[in-house]
Phi, psi and omega in degrees: 000174178244132179246136177225137180248129179232098180073239176263010183251127176255124178251129184245132178234112182263017178281122175273158180302318181299333181273354180284100177236177181293329177291323179282337179238081189292338179271359185296317173304320182292322175300311179297323177292325180292320176299320180291319184287326175304313185296318180295321180288328172300314175297317177296322178299313181300314179299318181291318179297322178300317181293319175297315177298316180293313181300318177297317183290329182276334185290149180257089181268124175280110180249014182297339183251012178099184176245159181273167180292332175296314177298319178298315180298311181301317183287319183293319178300311184299318181294317178303311182297316178301314181299316181295317175299311174306316182295318173303314180292319173295326174297314182296324178276356179075024183267163180296136178241008189302305182301316182293323182301312181295316176301324182292318177301316177297312180301312183302316182292317174298319177291329179279000000 
């Protein structure tokens, strides 16, 4: 079994991996449905971001006098959202998130 201590409380879980069935884990179907929904929304978001990136790369923005604070904010929000999405995907996949976490922190700091 698994023993975990939280403060003065000890929680014991005698559930073995062989015992992990849908009956023993009632939230498992909802979790799989959530992962499926997350995957679908991720694909939709990826397509939308691709369209925005294409639109931005095709547009002729005059930056000889610099960019406005509104443009800076919009680019930073887009970068922040992309980093947040990447962070979530890496966590779900069990991959390292350190570099994406720092990029997210930097973007958040610039926005504030």
